[in-house]
PDB file of N, CA, C and O in Angstrom:
ATOM      1  N   MET A   1     -11.797 -97.552 -58.945  1.00  0.00           N
ATOM      2  CA  MET A   1     -10.822 -98.650 -59.097  1.00  0.00           C
ATOM      3  C   MET A   1     -10.520 -99.154 -57.739  1.00  0.00           C
ATOM      4  O   MET A   1     -10.162 -98.411 -56.825  1.00  0.00           O
ATOM      5  N   LYS A   2     -10.673-100.439 -57.626  1.00  0.00           N
ATOM      6  CA  LYS A   2     -10.347-101.164 -56.438  1.00  0.00           C
ATOM      7  C   LYS A   2      -8.803-101.423 -56.359  1.00  0.00           C
ATOM      8  O   LYS A   2      -8.155-101.978 -57.247  1.00  0.00           O
ATOM      9  N   THR A   3      -8.301-100.948 -55.176  1.00  0.00           N
ATOM     10  CA  THR A   3      -6.804-100.986 -54.974  1.00  0.00           C
ATOM     11  C   THR A   3      -6.500-101.914 -53.801  1.00  0.00           C
ATOM     12  O   THR A   3      -7.109-101.715 -52.749  1.00  0.00           O
ATOM     13  N   THR A   4      -5.717-102.794 -53.875  1.00  0.00           N
ATOM     14  CA  THR A   4      -5.228-103.779 -52.932  1.00  0.00           C
ATOM     15  C   THR A   4      -3.809-103.440 -52.406  1.00  0.00           C
ATOM     16  O   THR A   4      -2.836-103.286 -53.146  1.00  0.00           O
ATOM     17  N   LYS A   5      -3.789-103.347 -51.157  1.00  0.00           N
ATOM     18  CA  LYS A   5      -2.432-103.092 -50.464  1.00  0.00           C
ATOM     19  C   LYS A   5      -1.700-104.408 -50.215  1.00  0.00           C
ATOM     20  O   LYS A   5      -2.300-105.330 -49.663  1.00  0.00           O
ATOM     21  N   THR A   6      -0.520-104.526 -50.573  1.00  0.00           N
ATOM     22  CA  THR A   6       0.346-105.642 -50.394  1.00  0.00           C
ATOM     23  C   THR A   6       1.798-105.292 -50.119  1.00  0.00           C
ATOM     24  O   THR A   6       2.117-104.105 -50.054  1.00  0.00           O
ATOM     25  N   ALA A   7       2.686-106.241 -49.955  1.00  0.00           N
ATOM     26  CA  ALA A   7       4.084-106.018 -49.733  1.00  0.00           C
ATOM     27  C   ALA A   7       4.833-106.574 -50.902  1.00  0.00           C
ATOM     28  O   ALA A   7       4.488-107.615 -51.460  1.00  0.00           O
ATOM     29  N   CYS A   8       5.934-105.809 -51.283  1.00  0.00           N
ATOM     30  CA  CYS A   8       6.804-106.232 -52.295  1.00  0.00           C
ATOM     31  C   CYS A   8       7.531-107.575 -51.931  1.00  0.00           C
ATOM     32  O   CYS A   8       8.098-107.725 -50.848  1.00  0.00           O
ATOM     33  N   PRO A   9       7.479-108.510 -52.869  1.00  0.00           N
ATOM     34  CA  PRO A   9       8.043-109.781 -52.612  1.00  0.00           C
ATOM     35  C   PRO A   9       9.563-109.936 -52.928  1.00  0.00           C
ATOM     36  O   PRO A   9      10.099-111.041 -52.849  1.00  0.00           O
ATOM     37  N   TYR A  10      10.277-108.771 -53.300  1.00  0.00           N
ATOM     38  CA  TYR A  10      11.647-109.033 -53.897  1.00  0.00           C
ATOM     39  C   TYR A  10      12.732-108.910 -52.797  1.00  0.00           C
ATOM     40  O   TYR A  10      13.823-109.395 -53.098  1.00  0.00           O
ATOM     41  N   CYS A  11      12.625-108.389 -51.675  1.00  0.00           N
ATOM     42  CA  CYS A  11      13.700-108.375 -50.666  1.00  0.00           C
ATOM     43  C   CYS A  11      13.076-108.388 -49.355  1.00  0.00           C
ATOM     44  O   CYS A  11      11.849-108.416 -49.251  1.00  0.00           O
ATOM     45  N   GLY A  12      13.911-108.368 -48.266  1.00  0.00           N
ATOM     46  CA  GLY A  12      13.515-108.395 -46.939  1.00  0.00           C
ATOM     47  C   GLY A  12      12.832-107.265 -46.362  1.00  0.00           C
ATOM     48  O   GLY A  12      12.210-107.337 -45.302  1.00  0.00           O
ATOM     49  N   VAL A  13      12.968-106.040 -47.179  1.00  0.00           N
ATOM     50  CA  VAL A  13      12.413-104.867 -46.538  1.00  0.00           C
ATOM     51  C   VAL A  13      11.004-104.883 -46.493  1.00  0.00           C
ATOM     52  O   VAL A  13      10.430-104.372 -45.532  1.00  0.00           O
ATOM     53  N   GLY A  14      10.302-105.469 -47.523  1.00  0.00           N
ATOM     54  CA  GLY A  14       8.848-105.559 -47.531  1.00  0.00           C
ATOM     55  C   GLY A  14       8.131-104.219 -47.739  1.00  0.00           C
ATOM     56  O   GLY A  14       7.169-103.923 -47.031  1.00  0.00           O
ATOM     57  N   CYS A  15       8.578-103.426 -48.677  1.00  0.00           N
ATOM     58  CA  CYS A  15       7.957-102.248 -48.943  1.00  0.00           C
ATOM     59  C   CYS A  15       6.478-102.380 -49.217  1.00  0.00           C
ATOM     60  O   CYS A  15       6.057-103.418 -49.728  1.00  0.00           O
ATOM     61  N   GLY A  16       5.687-101.414 -48.913  1.00  0.00           N
ATOM     62  CA  GLY A  16       4.256-101.338 -49.195  1.00  0.00           C
ATOM     63  C   GLY A  16       3.947-100.988 -50.717  1.00  0.00           C
ATOM     64  O   GLY A  16       4.523-100.099 -51.343  1.00  0.00           O
ATOM     65  N   LEU A  17       2.985-101.791 -51.201  1.00  0.00           N
ATOM     66  CA  LEU A  17       2.648-101.444 -52.595  1.00  0.00           C
ATOM     67  C   LEU A  17       1.007-101.425 -52.636  1.00  0.00           C
ATOM     68  O   LEU A  17       0.316-102.129 -51.901  1.00  0.00           O
ATOM     69  N   GLU A  18       0.539-100.588 -53.527  1.00  0.00           N
ATOM     70  CA  GLU A  18      -0.799-100.519 -53.921  1.00  0.00           C
ATOM     71  C   GLU A  18      -1.098-101.067 -55.295  1.00  0.00           C
ATOM     72  O   GLU A  18      -0.702-100.433 -56.273  1.00  0.00           O
ATOM     73  N   VAL A  19      -1.719-102.115 -55.436  1.00  0.00           N
ATOM     74  CA  VAL A  19      -1.857-102.827 -56.728  1.00  0.00           C
ATOM     75  C   VAL A  19      -3.389-102.608 -57.206  1.00  0.00           C
ATOM     76  O   VAL A  19      -4.304-102.829 -56.412  1.00  0.00           O
ATOM     77  N   SER A  20      -3.644-102.164 -58.535  1.00  0.00           N
ATOM     78  CA  SER A  20      -4.888-102.054 -58.956  1.00  0.00           C
ATOM     79  C   SER A  20      -5.095-102.969 -60.184  1.00  0.00           C
ATOM     80  O   SER A  20      -4.118-103.201 -60.897  1.00  0.00           O
ATOM     81  N   PRO A  21      -6.260-103.488 -60.470  1.00  0.00           N
ATOM     82  CA  PRO A  21      -6.479-104.414 -61.548  1.00  0.00           C
ATOM     83  C   PRO A  21      -6.224-103.669 -62.958  1.00  0.00           C
ATOM     84  O   PRO A  21      -6.245-102.439 -63.011  1.00  0.00           O
ATOM     85  N   PRO A  22      -5.994-104.428 -64.043  1.00  0.00           N
ATOM     86  CA  PRO A  22      -5.600-103.773 -65.231  1.00  0.00           C
ATOM     87  C   PRO A  22      -6.655-102.955 -65.969  1.00  0.00           C
ATOM     88  O   PRO A  22      -6.333-102.005 -66.682  1.00  0.00           O
ATOM     89  N   ALA A  23      -7.924-103.339 -65.788  1.00  0.00           N
ATOM     90  CA  ALA A  23      -8.982-102.614 -66.567  1.00  0.00           C
ATOM     91  C   ALA A  23     -10.125-102.089 -65.660  1.00  0.00           C
ATOM     92  O   ALA A  23     -10.673-102.847 -64.861  1.00  0.00           O
ATOM     93  N   THR A  24     -10.453-100.887 -65.778  1.00  0.00           N
ATOM     94  CA  THR A  24     -11.588-100.322 -65.101  1.00  0.00           C
ATOM     95  C   THR A  24     -12.636 -99.605 -66.121  1.00  0.00           C
ATOM     96  O   THR A  24     -12.230 -98.709 -66.862  1.00  0.00           O
ATOM     97  N   PRO A  25     -13.757 -99.952 -66.134  1.00  0.00           N
ATOM     98  CA  PRO A  25     -14.705 -99.455 -67.230  1.00  0.00           C
ATOM     99  C   PRO A  25     -14.664 -97.906 -67.172  1.00  0.00           C
ATOM    100  O   PRO A  25     -14.750 -97.328 -66.088  1.00  0.00           O
ATOM    101  N   GLY A  26     -14.530 -97.220 -68.375  1.00  0.00           N
ATOM    102  CA  GLY A  26     -14.615 -95.794 -68.399  1.00  0.00           C
ATOM    103  C   GLY A  26     -13.269 -95.080 -68.047  1.00  0.00           C
ATOM    104  O   GLY A  26     -13.219 -93.852 -68.105  1.00  0.00           O
ATOM    105  N   LYS A  27     -12.182 -95.813 -67.685  1.00  0.00           N
ATOM    106  CA  LYS A  27     -10.903 -95.242 -67.460  1.00  0.00           C
ATOM    107  C   LYS A  27      -9.852 -95.566 -68.444  1.00  0.00           C
ATOM    108  O   LYS A  27      -9.837 -96.660 -69.009  1.00  0.00           O
ATOM    109  N   VAL A  28      -8.927 -94.602 -68.678  1.00  0.00           N
ATOM    110  CA  VAL A  28      -7.843 -94.787 -69.456  1.00  0.00           C
ATOM    111  C   VAL A  28      -6.949 -95.943 -68.802  1.00  0.00           C
ATOM    112  O   VAL A  28      -6.700 -95.929 -67.597  1.00  0.00           O
ATOM    113  N   THR A  29      -6.521 -96.859 -69.586  1.00  0.00           N
ATOM    114  CA  THR A  29      -5.695 -98.068 -69.053  1.00  0.00           C
ATOM    115  C   THR A  29      -4.347 -98.084 -69.728  1.00  0.00           C
ATOM    116  O   THR A  29      -4.278 -97.951 -70.950  1.00  0.00           O
ATOM    117  N   ASN A  30      -3.262 -98.243 -68.972  1.00  0.00           N
ATOM    118  CA  ASN A  30      -1.964 -98.455 -69.603  1.00  0.00           C
ATOM    119  C   ASN A  30      -1.841 -99.796 -70.156  1.00  0.00           C
ATOM    120  O   ASN A  30      -2.282-100.774 -69.552  1.00  0.00           O
ATOM    121  N   ARG A  31      -1.239 -99.880 -71.321  1.00  0.00           N
ATOM    122  CA  ARG A  31      -1.184-101.114 -72.116  1.00  0.00           C
ATOM    123  C   ARG A  31       0.357-101.497 -72.300  1.00  0.00           C
ATOM    124  O   ARG A  31       1.198-100.601 -72.228  1.00  0.00           O
ATOM    125  N   ASP A  32       0.694-102.686 -72.512  1.00  0.00           N
ATOM    126  CA  ASP A  32       1.924-103.137 -72.829  1.00  0.00           C
ATOM    127  C   ASP A  32       2.210-103.000 -74.321  1.00  0.00           C
ATOM    128  O   ASP A  32       1.389-102.453 -75.058  1.00  0.00           O
ATOM    129  N   SER A  33       3.413-103.510 -74.796  1.00  0.00           N
ATOM    130  CA  SER A  33       3.755-103.356 -76.216  1.00  0.00           C
ATOM    131  C   SER A  33       2.697-104.134 -77.217  1.00  0.00           C
ATOM    132  O   SER A  33       2.584-103.799 -78.396  1.00  0.00           O
ATOM    133  N   LYS A  34       1.997-105.118 -76.674  1.00  0.00           N
ATOM    134  CA  LYS A  34       1.169-105.897 -77.424  1.00  0.00           C
ATOM    135  C   LYS A  34      -0.264-105.350 -77.364  1.00  0.00           C
ATOM    136  O   LYS A  34      -1.155-105.829 -78.066  1.00  0.00           O
ATOM    137  N   GLY A  35      -0.477-104.269 -76.455  1.00  0.00           N
ATOM    138  CA  GLY A  35      -1.898-103.686 -76.405  1.00  0.00           C
ATOM    139  C   GLY A  35      -2.672-104.408 -75.217  1.00  0.00           C
ATOM    140  O   GLY A  35      -3.863-104.166 -75.023  1.00  0.00           O
ATOM    141  N   ASN A  36      -2.028-105.212 -74.508  1.00  0.00           N
ATOM    142  CA  ASN A  36      -2.811-105.846 -73.412  1.00  0.00           C
ATOM    143  C   ASN A  36      -2.854-104.853 -72.185  1.00  0.00           C
ATOM    144  O   ASN A  36      -1.864-104.158 -71.956  1.00  0.00           O
ATOM    145  N   PRO A  37      -3.867-104.781 -71.472  1.00  0.00           N
ATOM    146  CA  PRO A  37      -3.954-103.789 -70.220  1.00  0.00           C
ATOM    147  C   PRO A  37      -3.017-104.320 -69.167  1.00  0.00           C
ATOM    148  O   PRO A  37      -3.007-105.535 -68.972  1.00  0.00           O
ATOM    149  N   THR A  38      -2.223-103.524 -68.465  1.00  0.00           N
ATOM    150  CA  THR A  38      -1.328-103.848 -67.439  1.00  0.00           C
ATOM    151  C   THR A  38      -1.839-103.485 -66.113  1.00  0.00           C
ATOM    152  O   THR A  38      -2.650-102.569 -65.972  1.00  0.00           O
ATOM    153  N   TRP A  39      -1.354-104.230 -65.071  1.00  0.00           N
ATOM    154  CA  TRP A  39      -1.677-103.868 -63.669  1.00  0.00           C
ATOM    155  C   TRP A  39      -0.968-102.653 -63.202  1.00  0.00           C
ATOM    156  O   TRP A  39       0.195-102.425 -63.534  1.00  0.00           O
ATOM    157  N   GLN A  40      -1.646-101.887 -62.448  1.00  0.00           N
ATOM    158  CA  GLN A  40      -1.070-100.617 -61.925  1.00  0.00           C
ATOM    159  C   GLN A  40      -0.558-100.843 -60.570  1.00  0.00           C
ATOM    160  O   GLN A  40      -1.282-101.257 -59.664  1.00  0.00           O
ATOM    161  N   VAL A  41       0.784-100.554 -60.415  1.00  0.00           N
ATOM    162  CA  VAL A  41       1.525-100.691 -59.087  1.00  0.00           C
ATOM    163  C   VAL A  41       2.151 -99.406 -58.721  1.00  0.00           C
ATOM    164  O   VAL A  41       2.841 -98.780 -59.525  1.00  0.00           O
ATOM    165  N   ARG A  42       1.929 -99.019 -57.563  1.00  0.00           N
ATOM    166  CA  ARG A  42       2.616 -97.774 -56.867  1.00  0.00           C
ATOM    167  C   ARG A  42       2.923 -98.035 -55.465  1.00  0.00           C
ATOM    168  O   ARG A  42       2.372 -98.932 -54.827  1.00  0.00           O
ATOM    169  N   GLY A  43       3.810 -97.241 -54.987  1.00  0.00           N
ATOM    170  CA  GLY A  43       4.144 -97.266 -53.500  1.00  0.00           C
ATOM    171  C   GLY A  43       2.996 -96.844 -52.618  1.00  0.00           C
ATOM    172  O   GLY A  43       2.212 -95.962 -52.967  1.00  0.00           O
ATOM    173  N   ASP A  44       2.913 -97.444 -51.546  1.00  0.00           N
ATOM    174  CA  ASP A  44       1.917 -97.284 -50.504  1.00  0.00           C
ATOM    175  C   ASP A  44       2.374 -96.040 -49.661  1.00  0.00           C
ATOM    176  O   ASP A  44       3.311 -96.227 -48.885  1.00  0.00           O
ATOM    177  N   ARG A  45       1.865 -94.907 -49.724  1.00  0.00           N
ATOM    178  CA  ARG A  45       2.212 -93.755 -48.911  1.00  0.00           C
ATOM    179  C   ARG A  45       1.992 -93.881 -47.441  1.00  0.00           C
ATOM    180  O   ARG A  45       2.666 -93.231 -46.642  1.00  0.00           O
ATOM    181  N   SER A  46       1.009 -94.752 -47.061  1.00  0.00           N
ATOM    182  CA  SER A  46       0.596 -95.008 -45.694  1.00  0.00           C
ATOM    183  C   SER A  46       1.495 -96.098 -45.072  1.00  0.00           C
ATOM    184  O   SER A  46       1.419 -96.292 -43.859  1.00  0.00           O
ATOM    185  N   HIS A  47       2.331 -96.810 -45.822  1.00  0.00           N
ATOM    186  CA  HIS A  47       3.170 -97.827 -45.285  1.00  0.00           C
ATOM    187  C   HIS A  47       4.357 -97.244 -44.363  1.00  0.00           C
ATOM    188  O   HIS A  47       5.100 -96.346 -44.759  1.00  0.00           O
ATOM    189  N   PRO A  48       4.455 -97.806 -43.175  1.00  0.00           N
ATOM    190  CA  PRO A  48       5.305 -97.158 -42.102  1.00  0.00           C
ATOM    191  C   PRO A  48       6.854 -97.132 -42.466  1.00  0.00           C
ATOM    192  O   PRO A  48       7.590 -96.231 -42.064  1.00  0.00           O
ATOM    193  N   SER A  49       7.269 -98.128 -43.212  1.00  0.00           N
ATOM    194  CA  SER A  49       8.758 -98.119 -43.464  1.00  0.00           C
ATOM    195  C   SER A  49       9.110 -97.606 -44.803  1.00  0.00           C
ATOM    196  O   SER A  49      10.149 -96.951 -44.882  1.00  0.00           O
ATOM    197  N   SER A  50       8.408 -97.799 -45.867  1.00  0.00           N
ATOM    198  CA  SER A  50       8.746 -97.325 -47.277  1.00  0.00           C
ATOM    199  C   SER A  50       8.100 -96.032 -47.502  1.00  0.00           C
ATOM    200  O   SER A  50       8.651 -95.254 -48.281  1.00  0.00           O
ATOM    201  N   GLN A  51       6.951 -95.677 -46.896  1.00  0.00           N
ATOM    202  CA  GLN A  51       6.312 -94.343 -47.084  1.00  0.00           C
ATOM    203  C   GLN A  51       6.055 -93.941 -48.499  1.00  0.00           C
ATOM    204  O   GLN A  51       6.114 -92.763 -48.851  1.00  0.00           O
ATOM    205  N   GLY A  52       5.751 -94.992 -49.367  1.00  0.00           N
ATOM    206  CA  GLY A  52       5.330 -94.710 -50.769  1.00  0.00           C
ATOM    207  C   GLY A  52       6.485 -94.768 -51.813  1.00  0.00           C
ATOM    208  O   GLY A  52       6.307 -94.626 -53.022  1.00  0.00           O
ATOM    209  N   LYS A  53       7.743 -95.004 -51.190  1.00  0.00           N
ATOM    210  CA  LYS A  53       8.985 -95.188 -52.072  1.00  0.00           C
ATOM    211  C   LYS A  53       9.174 -96.733 -52.275  1.00  0.00           C
ATOM    212  O   LYS A  53       9.077 -97.553 -51.362  1.00  0.00           O
ATOM    213  N   VAL A  54       9.446 -97.018 -53.538  1.00  0.00           N
ATOM    214  CA  VAL A  54       9.802 -98.392 -53.936  1.00  0.00           C
ATOM    215  C   VAL A  54      10.983 -98.356 -54.884  1.00  0.00           C
ATOM    216  O   VAL A  54      11.262 -97.359 -55.550  1.00  0.00           O
ATOM    217  N   CYS A  55      11.675 -99.509 -54.914  1.00  0.00           N
ATOM    218  CA  CYS A  55      12.751 -99.548 -55.911  1.00  0.00           C
ATOM    219  C   CYS A  55      12.240 -99.870 -57.369  1.00  0.00           C
ATOM    220  O   CYS A  55      11.026 -99.901 -57.565  1.00  0.00           O
ATOM    221  N   LEU A  56      13.073-100.098 -58.337  1.00  0.00           N
ATOM    222  CA  LEU A  56      12.743-100.399 -59.586  1.00  0.00           C
ATOM    223  C   LEU A  56      12.042-101.678 -59.783  1.00  0.00           C
ATOM    224  O   LEU A  56      11.155-101.841 -60.621  1.00  0.00           O
ATOM    225  N   LYS A  57      12.531-102.682 -58.879  1.00  0.00           N
ATOM    226  CA  LYS A  57      11.968-104.030 -59.136  1.00  0.00           C
ATOM    227  C   LYS A  57      10.588-103.972 -58.456  1.00  0.00           C
ATOM    228  O   LYS A  57       9.699-104.620 -59.008  1.00  0.00           O
ATOM    229  N   GLY A  58      10.281-103.294 -57.345  1.00  0.00           N
ATOM    230  CA  GLY A  58       8.988-103.179 -56.750  1.00  0.00           C
ATOM    231  C   GLY A  58       7.925-102.352 -57.730  1.00  0.00           C
ATOM    232  O   GLY A  58       6.728-102.623 -57.833  1.00  0.00           O
ATOM    233  N   ALA A  59       8.536-101.421 -58.339  1.00  0.00           N
ATOM    234  CA  ALA A  59       7.615-100.608 -59.264  1.00  0.00           C
ATOM    235  C   ALA A  59       7.219-101.431 -60.468  1.00  0.00           C
ATOM    236  O   ALA A  59       6.193-101.114 -61.070  1.00  0.00           O
ATOM    237  N   THR A  60       7.922-102.433 -60.860  1.00  0.00           N
ATOM    238  CA  THR A  60       7.693-103.194 -62.127  1.00  0.00           C
ATOM    239  C   THR A  60       7.055-104.523 -61.828  1.00  0.00           C
ATOM    240  O   THR A  60       6.778-105.317 -62.726  1.00  0.00           O
ATOM    241  N   VAL A  61       6.807-104.776 -60.446  1.00  0.00           N
ATOM    242  CA  VAL A  61       6.239-106.174 -60.154  1.00  0.00           C
ATOM    243  C   VAL A  61       4.959-106.530 -60.924  1.00  0.00           C
ATOM    244  O   VAL A  61       4.612-107.702 -61.069  1.00  0.00           O
ATOM    245  N   GLY A  62       4.323-105.579 -61.374  1.00  0.00           N
ATOM    246  CA  GLY A  62       3.061-105.949 -62.241  1.00  0.00           C
ATOM    247  C   GLY A  62       3.449-106.606 -63.519  1.00  0.00           C
ATOM    248  O   GLY A  62       2.622-107.353 -64.043  1.00  0.00           O
ATOM    249  N   GLU A  63       4.627-106.416 -64.094  1.00  0.00           N
ATOM    250  CA  GLU A  63       5.076-107.194 -65.249  1.00  0.00           C
ATOM    251  C   GLU A  63       5.228-108.579 -65.035  1.00  0.00           C
ATOM    252  O   GLU A  63       5.209-109.319 -66.019  1.00  0.00           O
ATOM    253  N   ALA A  64       5.387-109.086 -63.813  1.00  0.00           N
ATOM    254  CA  ALA A  64       5.451-110.485 -63.516  1.00  0.00           C
ATOM    255  C   ALA A  64       4.034-111.165 -63.612  1.00  0.00           C
ATOM    256  O   ALA A  64       3.932-112.388 -63.703  1.00  0.00           O
ATOM    257  N   LEU A  65       3.012-110.375 -63.589  1.00  0.00           N
ATOM    258  CA  LEU A  65       1.723-110.917 -63.737  1.00  0.00           C
ATOM    259  C   LEU A  65       1.230-111.187 -65.269  1.00  0.00           C
ATOM    260  O   LEU A  65       0.163-111.747 -65.521  1.00  0.00           O
ATOM    261  N   ASP A  66       2.060-110.761 -66.173  1.00  0.00           N
ATOM    262  CA  ASP A  66       1.761-110.865 -67.563  1.00  0.00           C
ATOM    263  C   ASP A  66       1.821-112.237 -67.887  1.00  0.00           C
ATOM    264  O   ASP A  66       2.844-112.884 -67.665  1.00  0.00           O
ATOM    265  N   LYS A  67       0.669-112.807 -68.466  1.00  0.00           N
ATOM    266  CA  LYS A  67       0.609-114.240 -68.917  1.00  0.00           C
ATOM    267  C   LYS A  67       1.556-114.661 -70.041  1.00  0.00           C
ATOM    268  O   LYS A  67       1.821-115.846 -70.242  1.00  0.00           O
ATOM    269  N   SER A  68       2.085-113.610 -70.804  1.00  0.00           N
ATOM    270  CA  SER A  68       2.934-113.857 -71.845  1.00  0.00           C
ATOM    271  C   SER A  68       4.400-113.710 -71.472  1.00  0.00           C
ATOM    272  O   SER A  68       5.258-113.769 -72.352  1.00  0.00           O
ATOM    273  N   ARG A  69       4.713-113.522 -70.203  1.00  0.00           N
ATOM    274  CA  ARG A  69       6.119-113.205 -69.763  1.00  0.00           C
ATOM    275  C   ARG A  69       6.968-114.496 -70.049  1.00  0.00           C
ATOM    276  O   ARG A  69       6.455-115.608 -70.178  1.00  0.00           O
ATOM    277  N   LEU A  70       8.200-114.265 -70.127  1.00  0.00           N
ATOM    278  CA  LEU A  70       9.216-115.410 -70.239  1.00  0.00           C
ATOM    279  C   LEU A  70       9.357-116.128 -69.054  1.00  0.00           C
ATOM    280  O   LEU A  70       9.699-115.507 -68.047  1.00  0.00           O
ATOM    281  N   LYS A  71       9.147-117.372 -68.992  1.00  0.00           N
ATOM    282  CA  LYS A  71       9.138-118.277 -67.799  1.00  0.00           C
ATOM    283  C   LYS A  71      10.254-119.228 -67.853  1.00  0.00           C
ATOM    284  O   LYS A  71      10.582-119.802 -66.814  1.00  0.00           O
ATOM    285  N   TYR A  72      10.892-119.463 -68.989  1.00  0.00           N
ATOM    286  CA  TYR A  72      11.857-120.424 -69.114  1.00  0.00           C
ATOM    287  C   TYR A  72      13.049-119.817 -70.034  1.00  0.00           C
ATOM    288  O   TYR A  72      12.796-118.959 -70.879  1.00  0.00           O
ATOM    289  N   PRO A  73      14.290-120.281 -69.835  1.00  0.00           N
ATOM    290  CA  PRO A  73      15.360-119.855 -70.777  1.00  0.00           C
ATOM    291  C   PRO A  73      14.998-120.036 -72.122  1.00  0.00           C
ATOM    292  O   PRO A  73      14.250-120.949 -72.471  1.00  0.00           O
ATOM    293  N   MET A  74      15.550-119.113 -72.996  1.00  0.00           N
ATOM    294  CA  MET A  74      15.238-119.270 -74.488  1.00  0.00           C
ATOM    295  C   MET A  74      16.168-120.319 -75.113  1.00  0.00           C
ATOM    296  O   MET A  74      15.883-120.944 -76.134  1.00  0.00           O
ATOM    297  N   MET A  75      17.365-120.466 -74.375  1.00  0.00           N
ATOM    298  CA  MET A  75      18.236-121.475 -74.904  1.00  0.00           C
ATOM    299  C   MET A  75      18.481-122.453 -73.757  1.00  0.00           C
ATOM    300  O   MET A  75      18.678-122.020 -72.622  1.00  0.00           O
ATOM    301  N   ARG A  76      18.476-123.730 -74.017  1.00  0.00           N
ATOM    302  CA  ARG A  76      18.799-124.769 -72.931  1.00  0.00           C
ATOM    303  C   ARG A  76      20.141-125.219 -73.224  1.00  0.00           C
ATOM    304  O   ARG A  76      20.327-126.017 -74.143  1.00  0.00           O
ATOM    305  N   ASN A  77      21.116-124.762 -72.501  1.00  0.00           N
ATOM    306  CA  ASN A  77      22.598-125.176 -72.658  1.00  0.00           C
ATOM    307  C   ASN A  77      22.981-125.772 -71.357  1.00  0.00           C
ATOM    308  O   ASN A  77      22.383-125.482 -70.321  1.00  0.00           O
ATOM    309  N   THR A  78      24.016-126.637 -71.402  1.00  0.00           N
ATOM    310  CA  THR A  78      24.599-127.204 -70.230  1.00  0.00           C
ATOM    311  C   THR A  78      25.619-126.078 -69.669  1.00  0.00           C
ATOM    312  O   THR A  78      25.896-125.073 -70.325  1.00  0.00           O
ATOM    313  N   LEU A  79      26.112-126.334 -68.476  1.00  0.00           N
ATOM    314  CA  LEU A  79      27.094-125.344 -67.957  1.00  0.00           C
ATOM    315  C   LEU A  79      28.343-125.373 -68.899  1.00  0.00           C
ATOM    316  O   LEU A  79      28.915-124.317 -69.167  1.00  0.00           O
ATOM    317  N   ASP A  80      28.771-126.562 -69.402  1.00  0.00           N
ATOM    318  CA  ASP A  80      29.900-126.559 -70.246  1.00  0.00           C
ATOM    319  C   ASP A  80      29.779-125.795 -71.634  1.00  0.00           C
ATOM    320  O   ASP A  80      30.767-125.290 -72.166  1.00  0.00           O
ATOM    321  N   GLU A  81      28.540-125.744 -72.175  1.00  0.00           N
ATOM    322  CA  GLU A  81      28.229-125.034 -73.366  1.00  0.00           C
ATOM    323  C   GLU A  81      28.117-123.484 -73.077  1.00  0.00           C
ATOM    324  O   GLU A  81      28.382-122.644 -73.937  1.00  0.00           O
ATOM    325  N   ALA A  82      27.716-123.185 -71.842  1.00  0.00           N
ATOM    326  CA  ALA A  82      27.509-121.712 -71.530  1.00  0.00           C
ATOM    327  C   ALA A  82      28.939-121.114 -71.393  1.00  0.00           C
ATOM    328  O   ALA A  82      29.088-119.919 -71.138  1.00  0.00           O
TER     329      ALA A  82
END
Protein backbone atom coordinates (compact mmCIF):
# COMPACT_ATOMS: atom_id res chain seq x y z
CA MET A 1 0.00 0.00 0.00
CA LYS A 2 1.48 3.34 -1.04
CA THR A 3 1.45 5.88 1.77
CA THR A 4 1.87 9.62 1.24
CA LYS A 5 3.18 11.90 3.97
CA THR A 6 1.47 15.26 4.30
CA ALA A 7 0.52 17.89 6.87
CA CYS A 8 -2.85 18.36 8.52
CA PRO A 9 -4.64 21.41 7.01
CA TYR A 10 -6.83 22.30 10.00
CA CYS A 11 -4.64 24.49 12.21
CA GLY A 12 -1.26 26.19 12.41
CA VAL A 13 0.50 23.28 14.10
CA GLY A 14 0.75 21.29 10.86
CA CYS A 15 0.84 17.81 12.38
CA GLY A 16 2.27 15.10 10.16
CA LEU A 17 -0.14 12.63 8.56
CA GLU A 18 0.30 9.44 6.57
CA VAL A 19 -2.49 9.00 4.02
CA SER A 20 -3.14 5.78 2.09
CA PRO A 21 -5.54 5.30 -0.85
CA PRO A 22 -8.88 3.65 -0.16
CA ALA A 23 -8.43 0.34 -1.94
CA THR A 24 -5.49 -2.03 -2.16
CA PRO A 25 -5.94 -5.32 -4.02
CA GLY A 26 -5.99 -8.29 -1.65
CA LYS A 27 -6.25 -6.17 1.52
CA VAL A 28 -9.15 -5.59 3.88
CA THR A 29 -10.53 -2.10 3.30
CA ASN A 30 -12.43 0.12 5.72
CA ARG A 31 -15.78 1.22 4.34
CA ASP A 32 -18.21 4.00 5.16
CA SER A 33 -21.89 3.49 5.99
CA LYS A 34 -22.74 3.24 2.27
CA GLY A 35 -20.11 0.56 1.65
CA ASN A 36 -17.65 2.82 -0.19
CA PRO A 37 -13.92 2.38 0.52
CA THR A 38 -12.46 5.14 2.73
CA TRP A 39 -9.02 6.75 2.79
CA GLN A 40 -6.74 5.60 5.59
CA VAL A 41 -5.29 8.44 7.71
CA ARG A 42 -2.93 8.12 10.67
CA GLY A 43 -0.35 10.21 12.47
CA ASP A 44 3.19 10.26 11.09
CA ARG A 45 5.45 8.90 13.84
CA SER A 46 8.55 10.37 12.18
CA HIS A 47 7.14 13.93 12.15
CA PRO A 48 9.31 16.13 14.43
CA SER A 49 6.54 18.07 16.19
CA SER A 50 3.51 15.77 16.33
CA GLN A 51 5.41 12.44 16.62
CA GLY A 52 2.42 10.44 15.37
CA LYS A 53 -0.21 12.15 17.48
CA VAL A 54 -3.13 13.97 15.84
CA CYS A 55 -6.36 15.53 17.04
CA LEU A 56 -9.82 14.29 16.08
CA LYS A 57 -10.07 16.67 13.11
CA GLY A 58 -6.74 15.47 11.75
CA ALA A 59 -7.63 11.83 12.24
CA THR A 60 -10.88 12.22 10.28
CA VAL A 61 -9.50 14.34 7.41
CA GLY A 62 -10.13 11.40 5.07
CA GLU A 63 -13.86 11.95 5.42
CA ALA A 64 -13.46 15.30 3.64
CA LEU A 65 -12.35 13.37 0.55
CA ASP A 66 -15.69 11.56 0.28
CA LYS A 67 -17.46 12.61 -2.93
CA SER A 68 -20.87 12.32 -1.28
CA ARG A 69 -20.00 14.58 1.67
CA LEU A 70 -22.24 17.52 2.51
CA LYS A 71 -20.90 20.60 0.71
CA TYR A 72 -23.72 23.10 1.20
CA PRO A 73 -26.18 23.88 3.99
CA MET A 74 -29.26 21.69 3.92
CA MET A 75 -31.48 24.72 4.55
CA ARG A 76 -30.92 28.09 2.95
CA ASN A 77 -32.14 30.66 5.47
CA THR A 78 -31.40 34.33 5.86
CA LEU A 79 -29.88 35.57 9.10
CA ASP A 80 -33.30 36.89 10.15
CA GLU A 81 -34.87 33.45 9.71
CA ALA A 82 -32.09 31.68 11.57
